[in-house]
TIVO-2410 file (N, C-alpha, C; in nm, 3 decimals):
# residues 187
REC num residu      c1      c2      c3 atome chaine
REC   1      M   1.226  -3.135   0.693     N      A
REC   1      M   1.246  -3.278   0.699    CA      A
REC   1      M   1.341  -3.326   0.590     C      A
REC   2      N   1.334  -3.266   0.471     N      A
REC   2      N   1.422  -3.306   0.362    CA      A
REC   2      N   1.568  -3.279   0.394     C      A
REC   3      K   1.596  -3.166   0.461     N      A
REC   3      K   1.734  -3.136   0.501    CA      A
REC   3      K   1.784  -3.239   0.601     C      A
REC   4      F   1.696  -3.279   0.693     N      A
REC   4      F   1.732  -3.380   0.792    CA      A
REC   4      F   1.767  -3.512   0.723     C      A
REC   5      K   1.685  -3.554   0.628     N      A
REC   5      K   1.711  -3.679   0.556    CA      A
REC   5      K   1.840  -3.669   0.475     C      A
REC   6      L   1.864  -3.554   0.415     N      A
REC   6      L   1.986  -3.534   0.338    CA      A
REC   6      L   2.109  -3.542   0.429     C      A
REC   7      I   2.101  -3.481   0.546     N      A
REC   7      I   2.212  -3.486   0.641    CA      A
REC   7      I   2.236  -3.630   0.687     C      A
REC   8      I   2.129  -3.702   0.718     N      A
REC   8      I   2.140  -3.841   0.762    CA      A
REC   8      I   2.201  -3.927   0.651     C      A
REC   9      K   2.154  -3.910   0.528     N      A
REC   9      K   2.209  -3.989   0.418    CA      A
REC   9      K   2.357  -3.958   0.396     C      A
REC  10      A   2.394  -3.831   0.405     N      A
REC  10      A   2.534  -3.793   0.387    CA      A
REC  10      A   2.620  -3.849   0.501     C      A
REC  11      M   2.572  -3.836   0.624     N      A
REC  11      M   2.648  -3.883   0.740    CA      A
REC  11      M   2.665  -4.035   0.735     C      A
REC  12      T   2.559  -4.106   0.707     N      A
REC  12      T   2.569  -4.252   0.702    CA      A
REC  12      T   2.650  -4.298   0.581     C      A
REC  13      G   2.642  -4.223   0.472     N      A
REC  13      G   2.723  -4.255   0.355    CA      A
REC  13      G   2.872  -4.245   0.386     C      A
REC  14      I   2.908  -4.140   0.458     N      A
REC  14      I   3.048  -4.123   0.497    CA      A
REC  14      I   3.092  -4.234   0.592     C      A
REC  15      I   3.005  -4.266   0.689     N      A
REC  15      I   3.037  -4.374   0.785    CA      A
REC  15      I   3.053  -4.507   0.711     C      A
REC  16      L   2.965  -4.536   0.617     N      A
REC  16      L   2.976  -4.662   0.542    CA      A
REC  16      L   3.100  -4.664   0.455     C      A
REC  17      F   3.136  -4.549   0.399     N      A
REC  17      F   3.259  -4.540   0.321    CA      A
REC  17      F   3.380  -4.567   0.409     C      A
REC  18      C   3.375  -4.517   0.531     N      A
REC  18      C   3.485  -4.533   0.626    CA      A
REC  18      C   3.468  -4.655   0.716     C      A
REC  19      Y   3.371  -4.739   0.686     N      A
REC  19      Y   3.336  -4.853   0.770    CA      A
REC  19      Y   3.458  -4.936   0.813     C      A
REC  20      P   3.547  -4.976   0.721     N      A
REC  20      P   3.663  -5.055   0.765    CA      A
REC  20      P   3.752  -4.981   0.866     C      A
REC  21      I   3.767  -4.854   0.848     N      A
REC  21      I   3.851  -4.776   0.941    CA      A
REC  21      I   3.781  -4.764   1.076     C      A
REC  22      V   3.650  -4.745   1.075     N      A
REC  22      V   3.573  -4.738   1.201    CA      A
REC  22      V   3.589  -4.869   1.278     C      A
REC  23      I   3.575  -4.981   1.208     N      A
REC  23      I   3.588  -5.112   1.273    CA      A
REC  23      I   3.730  -5.129   1.327     C      A
REC  24      Y   3.828  -5.097   1.246     N      A
REC  24      Y   3.969  -5.110   1.287    CA      A
REC  24      Y   3.997  -5.028   1.413     C      A
REC  25      L   3.959  -4.901   1.412     N      A
REC  25      L   3.986  -4.814   1.527    CA      A
REC  25      L   3.909  -4.856   1.651     C      A
REC  26      S   3.785  -4.900   1.632     N      A
REC  26      S   3.706  -4.942   1.748    CA      A
REC  26      S   3.764  -5.069   1.811     C      A
REC  27      L   3.822  -5.155   1.730     N      A
REC  27      L   3.890  -5.273   1.785    CA      A
REC  27      L   4.021  -5.234   1.853     C      A
REC  28      K   4.094  -5.146   1.789     N      A
REC  28      K   4.223  -5.103   1.844    CA      A
REC  28      K   4.206  -5.037   1.981     C      A
REC  29      Y   4.102  -4.955   1.994     N      A
REC  29      Y   4.079  -4.883   2.120    CA      A
REC  29      Y   3.976  -4.953   2.210     C      A
REC  30      Q   3.942  -5.076   2.173     N      A
REC  30      Q   3.854  -5.162   2.252    CA      A
REC  30      Q   3.719  -5.097   2.286     C      A
REC  31      I   3.659  -5.037   2.185     N      A
REC  31      I   3.526  -4.978   2.200    CA      A
REC  31      I   3.431  -5.036   2.096     C      A
REC  32      I   3.455  -5.161   2.059     N      A
REC  32      I   3.379  -5.222   1.950    CA      A
REC  32      I   3.230  -5.229   1.981     C      A
REC  33      N   3.191  -5.258   2.105     N      A
REC  33      N   3.048  -5.266   2.137    CA      A
REC  33      N   2.978  -5.132   2.119     C      A
REC  34      I   3.046  -5.025   2.156     N      A
REC  34      I   2.990  -4.890   2.135    CA      A
REC  34      I   2.981  -4.861   1.986     C      A
REC  35      A   3.086  -4.896   1.913     N      A
REC  35      A   3.088  -4.872   1.769    CA      A
REC  35      A   2.976  -4.950   1.700     C      A
REC  36      V   2.954  -5.074   1.741     N      A
REC  36      V   2.849  -5.156   1.680    CA      A
REC  36      V   2.713  -5.093   1.701     C      A
REC  37      L   2.686  -5.048   1.821     N      A
REC  37      L   2.557  -4.984   1.848    CA      A
REC  37      L   2.541  -4.854   1.770     C      A
REC  38      C   2.649  -4.778   1.759     N      A
REC  38      C   2.643  -4.654   1.681    CA      A
REC  38      C   2.619  -4.684   1.533     C      A
REC  39      I   2.688  -4.786   1.481     N      A
REC  39      I   2.669  -4.825   1.342    CA      A
REC  39      I   2.524  -4.870   1.320     C      A
REC  40      A   2.473  -4.952   1.411     N      A
REC  40      A   2.334  -5.000   1.399    CA      A
REC  40      A   2.236  -4.882   1.401     C      A
REC  41      A   2.258  -4.788   1.492     N      A
REC  41      A   2.169  -4.672   1.500    CA      A
REC  41      A   2.175  -4.590   1.371     C      A
REC  42      L   2.295  -4.569   1.318     N      A
REC  42      L   2.308  -4.494   1.193    CA      A
REC  42      L   2.243  -4.566   1.076     C      A
REC  43      L   2.254  -4.698   1.076     N      A
REC  43      L   2.191  -4.774   0.968    CA      A
REC  43      L   2.038  -4.767   0.976     C      A
REC  44      V   1.984  -4.768   1.097     N      A
REC  44      V   1.839  -4.750   1.113    CA      A
REC  44      V   1.798  -4.612   1.061     C      A
REC  45      L   1.875  -4.511   1.097     N      A
REC  45      L   1.847  -4.376   1.047    CA      A
REC  45      L   1.856  -4.371   0.894     C      A
REC  46      R   1.953  -4.443   0.839     N      A
REC  46      R   1.968  -4.446   0.693    CA      A
REC  46      R   1.845  -4.509   0.628     C      A
REC  47      L   1.795  -4.616   0.686     N      A
REC  47      L   1.674  -4.679   0.632    CA      A
REC  47      L   1.558  -4.582   0.632     C      A
REC  48      I   1.546  -4.505   0.739     N      A
REC  48      I   1.439  -4.405   0.748    CA      A
REC  48      I   1.458  -4.295   0.646     C      A
REC  49      A   1.584  -4.254   0.625     N      A
REC  49      A   1.612  -4.141   0.536    CA      A
REC  49      A   1.608  -4.179   0.388     C      A
REC  50      L   1.628  -4.306   0.356     N      A
REC  50      L   1.624  -4.346   0.215    CA      A
REC  50      L   1.484  -4.327   0.160     C      A
REC  51      P   1.474  -4.284   0.036     N      A
REC  51      P   1.340  -4.263  -0.022    CA      A
REC  51      P   1.264  -4.395  -0.031     C      A
REC  52      N   1.134  -4.385  -0.027     N      A
REC  52      N   1.049  -4.504  -0.034    CA      A
REC  52      N   1.022  -4.544  -0.178     C      A
REC  53      L   1.120  -4.526  -0.261     N      A
REC  53      L   1.106  -4.565  -0.400    CA      A
REC  53      L   1.145  -4.711  -0.414     C      A
REC  54      F   1.081  -4.778  -0.503     N      A
REC  54      F   1.116  -4.917  -0.528    CA      A
REC  54      F   1.193  -4.929  -0.659     C      A
REC  55      S   1.269  -4.825  -0.690     N      A
REC  55      S   1.356  -4.833  -0.807    CA      A
REC  55      S   1.467  -4.931  -0.775     C      A
REC  56      N   1.537  -4.972  -0.878     N      A
REC  56      N   1.646  -5.068  -0.857    CA      A
REC  56      N   1.752  -5.013  -0.763     C      A
REC  57      I   1.790  -4.888  -0.781     N      A
REC  57      I   1.894  -4.828  -0.697    CA      A
REC  57      I   1.843  -4.813  -0.554     C      A
REC  58      G   1.719  -4.771  -0.538     N      A
REC  58      G   1.661  -4.759  -0.404    CA      A
REC  58      G   1.654  -4.893  -0.333     C      A
REC  59      W   1.618  -4.996  -0.408     N      A
REC  59      W   1.612  -5.131  -0.353    CA      A
REC  59      W   1.750  -5.175  -0.307     C      A
REC  60      L   1.852  -5.152  -0.390     N      A
REC  60      L   1.988  -5.193  -0.357    CA      A
REC  60      L   2.038  -5.122  -0.232     C      A
REC  61      A   2.011  -4.993  -0.221     N      A
REC  61      A   2.053  -4.916  -0.103    CA      A
REC  61      A   1.986  -4.970   0.024     C      A
REC  62      K   1.859  -5.000   0.013     N      A
REC  62      K   1.787  -5.053   0.131    CA      A
REC  62      K   1.836  -5.192   0.171     C      A
REC  63      V   1.857  -5.278   0.074     N      A
REC  63      V   1.900  -5.414   0.105    CA      A
REC  63      V   2.041  -5.414   0.164     C      A
REC  64      T   2.133  -5.336   0.107     N      A
REC  64      T   2.269  -5.332   0.164    CA      A
REC  64      T   2.266  -5.273   0.305     C      A
REC  65      T   2.181  -5.176   0.328     N      A
REC  65      T   2.167  -5.118   0.461    CA      A
REC  65      T   2.112  -5.222   0.559     C      A
REC  66      C   2.014  -5.298   0.515     N      A
REC  66      C   1.957  -5.404   0.601    CA      A
REC  66      C   2.061  -5.511   0.633     C      A
REC  67      F   2.142  -5.547   0.535     N      A
REC  67      F   2.248  -5.645   0.561    CA      A
REC  67      F   2.348  -5.591   0.663     C      A
REC  68      G   2.385  -5.464   0.649     N      A
REC  68      G   2.475  -5.403   0.747    CA      A
REC  68      G   2.415  -5.404   0.886     C      A
REC  69      L   2.288  -5.372   0.894     N      A
REC  69      L   2.218  -5.371   1.023    CA      A
REC  69      L   2.211  -5.512   1.081     C      A
REC  70      L   2.181  -5.610   0.998     N      A
REC  70      L   2.177  -5.749   1.043    CA      A
REC  70      L   2.314  -5.794   1.097     C      A
REC  71      L   2.420  -5.760   1.026     N      A
REC  71      L   2.555  -5.798   1.072    CA      A
REC  71      L   2.592  -5.726   1.202     C      A
REC  72      A   2.555  -5.598   1.213     N      A
REC  72      A   2.586  -5.523   1.336    CA      A
REC  72      A   2.511  -5.581   1.454     C      A
REC  73      L   2.382  -5.609   1.437     N      A
REC  73      L   2.303  -5.664   1.547    CA      A
REC  73      L   2.348  -5.805   1.584     C      A
REC  74      T   2.380  -5.886   1.484     N      A
REC  74      T   2.430  -6.021   1.511    CA      A
REC  74      T   2.561  -6.014   1.588     C      A
REC  75      S   2.647  -5.924   1.547     N      A
REC  75      S   2.775  -5.905   1.615    CA      A
REC  75      S   2.755  -5.864   1.760     C      A
REC  76      W   2.661  -5.775   1.782     N      A
REC  76      W   2.636  -5.725   1.918    CA      A
REC  76      W   2.572  -5.834   2.004     C      A
REC  77      I   2.473  -5.904   1.950     N      A
REC  77      I   2.403  -6.007   2.026    CA      A
REC  77      I   2.497  -6.120   2.068     C      A
REC  78      F   2.580  -6.165   1.974     N      A
REC  78      F   2.670  -6.278   2.002    CA      A
REC  78      F   2.807  -6.233   2.051     C      A
REC  79      N   2.827  -6.101   2.060     N      A
REC  79      N   2.954  -6.045   2.107    CA      A
REC  79      N   3.072  -6.098   2.025     C      A
REC  80      K   3.055  -6.102   1.894     N      A
REC  80      K   3.159  -6.148   1.802    CA      A
REC  80      K   3.173  -6.044   1.691     C      A
REC  81      F   3.280  -5.966   1.699     N      A
REC  81      F   3.301  -5.860   1.601    CA      A
REC  81      F   3.323  -5.915   1.461     C      A
REC  82      Q   3.362  -6.042   1.447     N      A
REC  82      Q   3.394  -6.098   1.316    CA      A
REC  82      Q   3.278  -6.088   1.219     C      A
REC  83      F   3.154  -6.088   1.268     N      A
REC  83      F   3.039  -6.073   1.178    CA      A
REC  83      F   3.046  -5.941   1.101     C      A
REC  84      L   3.101  -5.839   1.165     N      A
REC  84      L   3.111  -5.707   1.101    CA      A
REC  84      L   3.201  -5.709   0.979     C      A
REC  85      L   3.297  -5.800   0.979     N      A
REC  85      L   3.394  -5.806   0.870    CA      A
REC  85      L   3.331  -5.849   0.738     C      A
REC  86      Y   3.215  -5.911   0.744     N      A
REC  86      Y   3.152  -5.965   0.625    CA      A
REC  86      Y   3.066  -5.864   0.548     C      A
REC  87      Y   3.057  -5.741   0.598     N      A
REC  87      Y   2.978  -5.640   0.528    CA      A
REC  87      Y   3.029  -5.614   0.385     C      A
REC  88      P   3.162  -5.597   0.365     N      A
REC  88      P   3.209  -5.579   0.226    CA      A
REC  88      P   3.179  -5.700   0.137     C      A
REC  89      V   3.184  -5.819   0.193     N      A
REC  89      V   3.151  -5.940   0.116    CA      A
REC  89      V   3.005  -5.935   0.074     C      A
REC  90      A   2.917  -5.904   0.169     N      A
REC  90      A   2.773  -5.896   0.140    CA      A
REC  90      A   2.744  -5.787   0.037     C      A
REC  91      T   2.811  -5.675   0.050     N      A
REC  91      T   2.789  -5.565  -0.044    CA      A
REC  91      T   2.829  -5.606  -0.185     C      A
REC  92      N   2.944  -5.670  -0.200     N      A
REC  92      N   2.986  -5.716  -0.333    CA      A
REC  92      N   2.889  -5.819  -0.389     C      A
REC  93      L   2.842  -5.909  -0.305     N      A
REC  93      L   2.746  -6.010  -0.351    CA      A
REC  93      L   2.616  -5.944  -0.397     C      A
REC  94      L   2.567  -5.847  -0.321     N      A
REC  94      L   2.443  -5.779  -0.359    CA      A
REC  94      L   2.460  -5.701  -0.489     C      A
REC  95      F   2.574  -5.633  -0.504     N      A
REC  95      F   2.599  -5.560  -0.629    CA      A
REC  95      F   2.611  -5.657  -0.746     C      A
REC  96      L   2.676  -5.772  -0.724     N      A
REC  96      L   2.686  -5.872  -0.829    CA      A
REC  96      L   2.547  -5.920  -0.871     C      A
REC  97      I   2.462  -5.950  -0.775     N      A
REC  97      I   2.326  -5.993  -0.806    CA      A
REC  97      I   2.251  -5.884  -0.883     C      A
REC  98      F   2.263  -5.760  -0.836     N      A
REC  98      F   2.194  -5.648  -0.899    CA      A
REC  98      F   2.240  -5.627  -1.043     C      A
REC  99      F   2.373  -5.620  -1.063     N      A
REC  99      F   2.426  -5.598  -1.197    CA      A
REC  99      F   2.400  -5.720  -1.286     C      A
REC 100      G   2.421  -5.839  -1.231     N      A
REC 100      G   2.399  -5.961  -1.308    CA      A
REC 100      G   2.254  -5.977  -1.350     C      A
REC 101      Y   2.162  -5.950  -1.259     N      A
REC 101      Y   2.019  -5.958  -1.291    CA      A
REC 101      Y   1.983  -5.860  -1.403     C      A
REC 102      S   2.046  -5.744  -1.401     N      A
REC 102      S   2.013  -5.643  -1.503    CA      A
REC 102      S   2.051  -5.689  -1.643     C      A
REC 103      L   2.145  -5.784  -1.653     N      A
REC 103      L   2.183  -5.836  -1.785    CA      A
REC 103      L   2.069  -5.912  -1.852     C      A
REC 104      Y   1.972  -5.957  -1.773     N      A
REC 104      Y   1.859  -6.032  -1.826    CA      A
REC 104      Y   1.734  -5.946  -1.841     C      A
REC 105      Q   1.752  -5.815  -1.826     N      A
REC 105      Q   1.642  -5.721  -1.842    CA      A
REC 105      Q   1.654  -5.652  -1.978     C      A
REC 106      P   1.549  -5.586  -2.023     N      A
REC 106      P   1.558  -5.515  -2.152    CA      A
REC 106      P   1.671  -5.412  -2.155     C      A
REC 107      Q   1.698  -5.349  -2.040     N      A
REC 107      Q   1.811  -5.255  -2.030    CA      A
REC 107      Q   1.894  -5.293  -1.908     C      A
REC 108      N   2.025  -5.314  -1.931     N      A
REC 108      N   2.111  -5.341  -1.816    CA      A
REC 108      N   2.135  -5.211  -1.739     C      A
REC 109      I   2.193  -5.223  -1.621     N      A
REC 109      I   2.206  -5.106  -1.533    CA      A
REC 109      I   2.295  -4.997  -1.593     C      A
REC 110      I   2.401  -5.034  -1.660     N      A
REC 110      I   2.490  -4.933  -1.721    CA      A
REC 110      I   2.417  -4.863  -1.836     C      A
REC 111      E   2.337  -4.937  -1.910     N      A
REC 111      E   2.258  -4.874  -2.016    CA      A
REC 111      E   2.159  -4.774  -1.956     C      A
REC 112      R   2.098  -4.809  -1.844     N      A
REC 112      R   2.005  -4.716  -1.780    CA      A
REC 112      R   2.076  -4.587  -1.740     C      A
REC 113      F   2.197  -4.601  -1.684     N      A
REC 113      F   2.274  -4.482  -1.648    CA      A
REC 113      F   2.307  -4.401  -1.773     C      A
REC 114      A   2.346  -4.469  -1.880     N      A
REC 114      A   2.381  -4.400  -2.004    CA      A
REC 114      A   2.261  -4.326  -2.062     C      A
REC 115      R   2.143  -4.385  -2.050     N      A
REC 115      R   2.022  -4.323  -2.104    CA      A
REC 115      R   1.978  -4.200  -2.023     C      A
REC 116      L   2.029  -4.186  -1.903     N      A
REC 116      L   2.000  -4.064  -1.827    CA      A
REC 116      L   2.061  -3.942  -1.896     C      A
REC 117      K   2.172  -3.965  -1.966     N      A
REC 117      K   2.241  -3.856  -2.034    CA      A
REC 117      K   2.207  -3.850  -2.184     C      A
REC 118      H   2.189  -3.967  -2.244     N      A
REC 118      H   2.159  -3.976  -2.388    CA      A
REC 118      H   2.041  -4.069  -2.408     C      A
REC 119      D   1.927  -4.014  -2.448     N      A
REC 119      D   1.806  -4.095  -2.466    CA      A
REC 119      D   1.822  -4.201  -2.575     C      A
REC 120      N   1.872  -4.159  -2.688     N      A
REC 120      N   1.884  -4.250  -2.803    CA      A
REC 120      N   2.026  -4.304  -2.812     C      A
REC 121      L   2.041  -4.429  -2.773     N      A
REC 121      L   2.172  -4.493  -2.782    CA      A
REC 121      L   2.177  -4.581  -2.907     C      A
REC 122      P   2.285  -4.571  -2.983     N      A
REC 122      P   2.299  -4.662  -3.097    CA      A
REC 122      P   2.324  -4.805  -3.048     C      A
REC 123      A   2.307  -4.900  -3.136     N      A
REC 123      A   2.326  -5.041  -3.101    CA      A
REC 123      A   2.467  -5.067  -3.048     C      A
REC 124      S   2.565  -4.999  -3.104     N      A
REC 124      S   2.703  -5.019  -3.058    CA      A
REC 124      S   2.719  -4.973  -2.912     C      A
REC 125      A   2.652  -4.866  -2.875     N      A
REC 125      A   2.659  -4.817  -2.737    CA      A
REC 125      A   2.588  -4.912  -2.642     C      A
REC 126      I   2.477  -4.969  -2.686     N      A
REC 126      I   2.404  -5.066  -2.604    CA      A
REC 126      I   2.490  -5.190  -2.582     C      A
REC 127      N   2.556  -5.234  -2.688     N      A
REC 127      N   2.647  -5.349  -2.677    CA      A
REC 127      N   2.761  -5.316  -2.581     C      A
REC 128      Y   2.813  -5.194  -2.590     N      A
REC 128      Y   2.922  -5.152  -2.501    CA      A
REC 128      Y   2.875  -5.151  -2.355     C      A
REC 129      T   2.754  -5.101  -2.328     N      A
REC 129      T   2.705  -5.098  -2.189    CA      A
REC 129      T   2.689  -5.239  -2.133     C      A
REC 130      R   2.655  -5.332  -2.219     N      A
REC 130      R   2.644  -5.472  -2.175    CA      A
REC 130      R   2.781  -5.526  -2.134     C      A
REC 131      K   2.881  -5.495  -2.215     N      A
REC 131      K   3.017  -5.540  -2.182    CA      A
REC 131      K   3.067  -5.476  -2.053     C      A
REC 132      V   3.035  -5.350  -2.032     N      A
REC 132      V   3.076  -5.282  -1.909    CA      A
REC 132      V   3.005  -5.345  -1.788     C      A
REC 133      T   2.878  -5.379  -1.804     N      A
REC 133      T   2.804  -5.443  -1.695    CA      A
REC 133      T   2.866  -5.578  -1.662     C      A
REC 134      I   2.904  -5.655  -1.763     N      A
REC 134      I   2.971  -5.784  -1.741    CA      A
REC 134      I   3.105  -5.762  -1.670     C      A
REC 135      C   3.176  -5.659  -1.711     N      A
REC 135      C   3.305  -5.626  -1.648    CA      A
REC 135      C   3.286  -5.597  -1.498     C      A
REC 136      W   3.182  -5.520  -1.466     N      A
REC 136      W   3.153  -5.490  -1.325    CA      A
REC 136      W   3.115  -5.617  -1.249     C      A
REC 137      C   3.042  -5.707  -1.313     N      A
REC 137      C   3.006  -5.833  -1.247    CA      A
REC 137      C   3.133  -5.912  -1.214     C      A
REC 138      L   3.225  -5.919  -1.309     N      A
REC 138      L   3.352  -5.988  -1.283    CA      A
REC 138      L   3.429  -5.920  -1.171     C      A
REC 139      F   3.426  -5.787  -1.169     N      A
REC 139      F   3.493  -5.714  -1.061    CA      A
REC 139      F   3.431  -5.749  -0.926     C      A
REC 140      F   3.299  -5.751  -0.918     N      A
REC 140      F   3.233  -5.782  -0.790    CA      A
REC 140      F   3.264  -5.924  -0.744     C      A
REC 141      I   3.278  -6.016  -0.838     N      A
REC 141      I   3.317  -6.153  -0.801    CA      A
REC 141      I   3.457  -6.152  -0.740     C      A
REC 142      L   3.552  -6.093  -0.812     N      A
REC 142      L   3.691  -6.090  -0.764    CA      A
REC 142      L   3.704  -6.011  -0.634     C      A
REC 143      N   3.645  -5.894  -0.629     N      A
REC 143      N   3.653  -5.809  -0.510    CA      A
REC 143      N   3.587  -5.878  -0.390     C      A
REC 144      G   3.474  -5.941  -0.413     N      A
REC 144      G   3.405  -6.012  -0.306    CA      A
REC 144      G   3.485  -6.131  -0.255     C      A
REC 145      L   3.550  -6.204  -0.347     N      A
REC 145      L   3.633  -6.317  -0.306    CA      A
REC 145      L   3.752  -6.272  -0.223     C      A
REC 146      I   3.816  -6.164  -0.265     N      A
REC 146      I   3.930  -6.113  -0.188    CA      A
REC 146      I   3.882  -6.062  -0.052     C      A
REC 147      A   3.768  -5.993  -0.049     N      A
REC 147      A   3.711  -5.947   0.078    CA      A
REC 147      A   3.683  -6.067   0.170     C      A
REC 148      L   3.631  -6.175   0.112     N      A
REC 148      L   3.605  -6.296   0.190    CA      A
REC 148      L   3.735  -6.355   0.245     C      A
REC 149      I   3.837  -6.360   0.162     N      A
REC 149      I   3.967  -6.411   0.208    CA      A
REC 149      I   4.019  -6.328   0.324     C      A
REC 150      T   4.003  -6.195   0.315     N      A
REC 150      T   4.051  -6.110   0.426    CA      A
REC 150      T   3.974  -6.138   0.555     C      A
REC 151      C   3.849  -6.180   0.542     N      A
REC 151      C   3.771  -6.219   0.661    CA      A
REC 151      C   3.824  -6.350   0.718     C      A
REC 152      L   3.850  -6.443   0.630     N      A
REC 152      L   3.888  -6.578   0.673    CA      A
REC 152      L   4.029  -6.585   0.732     C      A
REC 153      I   4.119  -6.498   0.686     N      A
REC 153      I   4.254  -6.501   0.743    CA      A
REC 153      I   4.258  -6.436   0.881     C      A
REC 154      N   4.149  -6.366   0.914     N      A
REC 154      N   4.131  -6.309   1.048    CA      A
REC 154      N   4.247  -6.219   1.091     C      A
REC 155      N   4.289  -6.133   0.999     N      A
REC 155      N   4.392  -6.034   1.028    CA      A
REC 155      N   4.330  -5.897   1.001     C      A
REC 156      I   4.299  -5.826   1.108     N      A
REC 156      I   4.225  -5.700   1.095    CA      A
REC 156      I   4.302  -5.594   1.016     C      A
REC 157      Y   4.435  -5.597   1.025     N      A
REC 157      Y   4.515  -5.500   0.949    CA      A
REC 157      Y   4.493  -5.521   0.799     C      A
REC 158      W   4.508  -5.646   0.751     N      A
REC 158      W   4.491  -5.671   0.608    CA      A
REC 158      W   4.347  -5.656   0.564     C      A
REC 159      W   4.253  -5.690   0.652     N      A
REC 159      W   4.112  -5.668   0.620    CA      A
REC 159      W   4.087  -5.519   0.597     C      A
REC 160      T   4.139  -5.437   0.688     N      A
REC 160      T   4.120  -5.292   0.676    CA      A
REC 160      T   4.192  -5.236   0.554     C      A
REC 161      M   4.314  -5.281   0.530     N      A
REC 161      M   4.390  -5.231   0.414    CA      A
REC 161      M   4.318  -5.263   0.283     C      A
REC 162      Y   4.269  -5.387   0.271     N      A
REC 162      Y   4.203  -5.421   0.146    CA      A
REC 162      Y   4.067  -5.354   0.134     C      A
REC 163      N   3.982  -5.372   0.234     N      A
REC 163      N   3.844  -5.324   0.224    CA      A
REC 163      N   3.831  -5.174   0.245     C      A
REC 164      G   3.929  -5.111   0.310     N      A
REC 164      G   3.922  -4.969   0.336    CA      A
REC 164      G   4.010  -4.884   0.247     C      A
REC 165      L   4.093  -4.948   0.166     N      A
REC 165      L   4.183  -4.871   0.079    CA      A
REC 165      L   4.196  -4.935  -0.059     C      A
REC 166      I   4.251  -5.055  -0.063     N      A
REC 166      I   4.284  -5.118  -0.191    CA      A
REC 166      I   4.160  -5.137  -0.278     C      A
REC 167      S   4.049  -5.184  -0.220     N      A
REC 167      S   3.929  -5.205  -0.302    CA      A
REC 167      S   3.876  -5.073  -0.358     C      A
REC 168      Y   3.888  -4.964  -0.280     N      A
REC 168      Y   3.845  -4.833  -0.331    CA      A
REC 168      Y   3.934  -4.787  -0.446     C      A
REC 169      I   4.063  -4.814  -0.435     N      A
REC 169      I   4.155  -4.779  -0.544    CA      A
REC 169      I   4.120  -4.860  -0.669     C      A
REC 170      L   4.091  -4.989  -0.651     N      A
REC 170      L   4.054  -5.074  -0.765    CA      A
REC 170      L   3.923  -5.026  -0.830     C      A
REC 171      I   3.827  -4.985  -0.750     N      A
REC 171      I   3.702  -4.931  -0.804    CA      A
REC 171      I   3.731  -4.805  -0.885     C      A
REC 172      G   3.814  -4.718  -0.830     N      A
REC 172      G   3.851  -4.595  -0.901    CA      A
REC 172      G   3.924  -4.624  -1.031     C      A
REC 173      L   4.014  -4.722  -1.028     N      A
REC 173      L   4.086  -4.759  -1.150    CA      A
REC 173      L   3.992  -4.816  -1.255     C      A
REC 174      L   3.898  -4.899  -1.213     N      A
REC 174      L   3.802  -4.955  -1.308    CA      A
REC 174      L   3.714  -4.844  -1.367     C      A
REC 175      M   3.667  -4.755  -1.283     N      A
REC 175      M   3.584  -4.644  -1.332    CA      A
REC 175      M   3.664  -4.553  -1.425     C      A
REC 176      G   3.786  -4.519  -1.384     N      A
REC 176      G   3.870  -4.434  -1.468    CA      A
REC 176      G   3.908  -4.501  -1.599     C      A
REC 177      G   3.942  -4.629  -1.593     N      A
REC 177      G   3.977  -4.703  -1.714    CA      A
REC 177      G   3.859  -4.713  -1.809     C      A
REC 178      E   3.741  -4.737  -1.754     N      A
REC 178      E   3.622  -4.744  -1.838    CA      A
REC 178      E   3.594  -4.609  -1.903     C      A
REC 179      W   3.614  -4.501  -1.829     N      A
REC 179      W   3.591  -4.367  -1.884    CA      A
REC 179      W   3.687  -4.341  -2.000     C      A
REC 180      I   3.814  -4.380  -1.983     N      A
REC 180      I   3.914  -4.360  -2.090    CA      A
REC 180      I   3.875  -4.440  -2.213     C      A
REC 181      V   3.838  -4.566  -2.195     N      A
REC 181      V   3.796  -4.650  -2.307    CA      A
REC 181      V   3.675  -4.590  -2.377     C      A
REC 182      R   3.579  -4.541  -2.298     N      A
REC 182      R   3.458  -4.481  -2.355    CA      A
REC 182      R   3.491  -4.357  -2.437     C      A
REC 183      Q   3.584  -4.274  -2.388     N      A
REC 183      Q   3.623  -4.154  -2.462    CA      A
REC 183      Q   3.689  -4.190  -2.595     C      A
REC 184      K   3.773  -4.291  -2.592     N      A
REC 184      K   3.840  -4.335  -2.716    CA      A
REC 184      K   3.739  -4.397  -2.813     C      A
REC 185      A   3.640  -4.467  -2.760     N      A
REC 185      A   3.538  -4.530  -2.845    CA      A
REC 185      A   3.451  -4.424  -2.913     C      A
REC 186      K   3.434  -4.310  -2.847     N      A
REC 186      K   3.352  -4.203  -2.906    CA      A
REC 186      K   3.419  -4.139  -3.026     C      A
REC 187      H   3.552  -4.139  -3.025     N      A
REC 187      H   3.626  -4.067  -3.130    CA      A
REC 187      H   3.684  -4.157  -3.232     C      A
***
């Protein structure tokens, strides 16, 4: 059963990563209704495969999956593919809420990740993790707003380019830039 859940999580993870391209191609080849049902089915499988942990990360995975499922079903019921375009917006909003909420907890989310590798963090490292968490919150605001704009201009090419390519490049640049800054701060 564990292998089955692992396969389902990997398969749905890849589909969600490629979500904008799946939507683009299904619209181009006029198979959007089939694609919506397949996406909905995969999201249901993902919900089943996700662990029943109520950790913050587990909660975030389940909520984003539920939002994707809600958008897919709404799109199918009302026969309006435009609902599908809002998944990246919802994901950014949920990540913003998650990261932002963690700023009001004893340990923010980046500090929790850092403590997985280093139990004892000095005060300067804790302060740094707070700044990185704020930086990610600002990123989710900007990324979510641009994703929303791509929905509102109703141009599937630009929606796909931004949400399926440019936003991933920006995430990679932010992660890479943060890693470089962290390495320099260590030395």
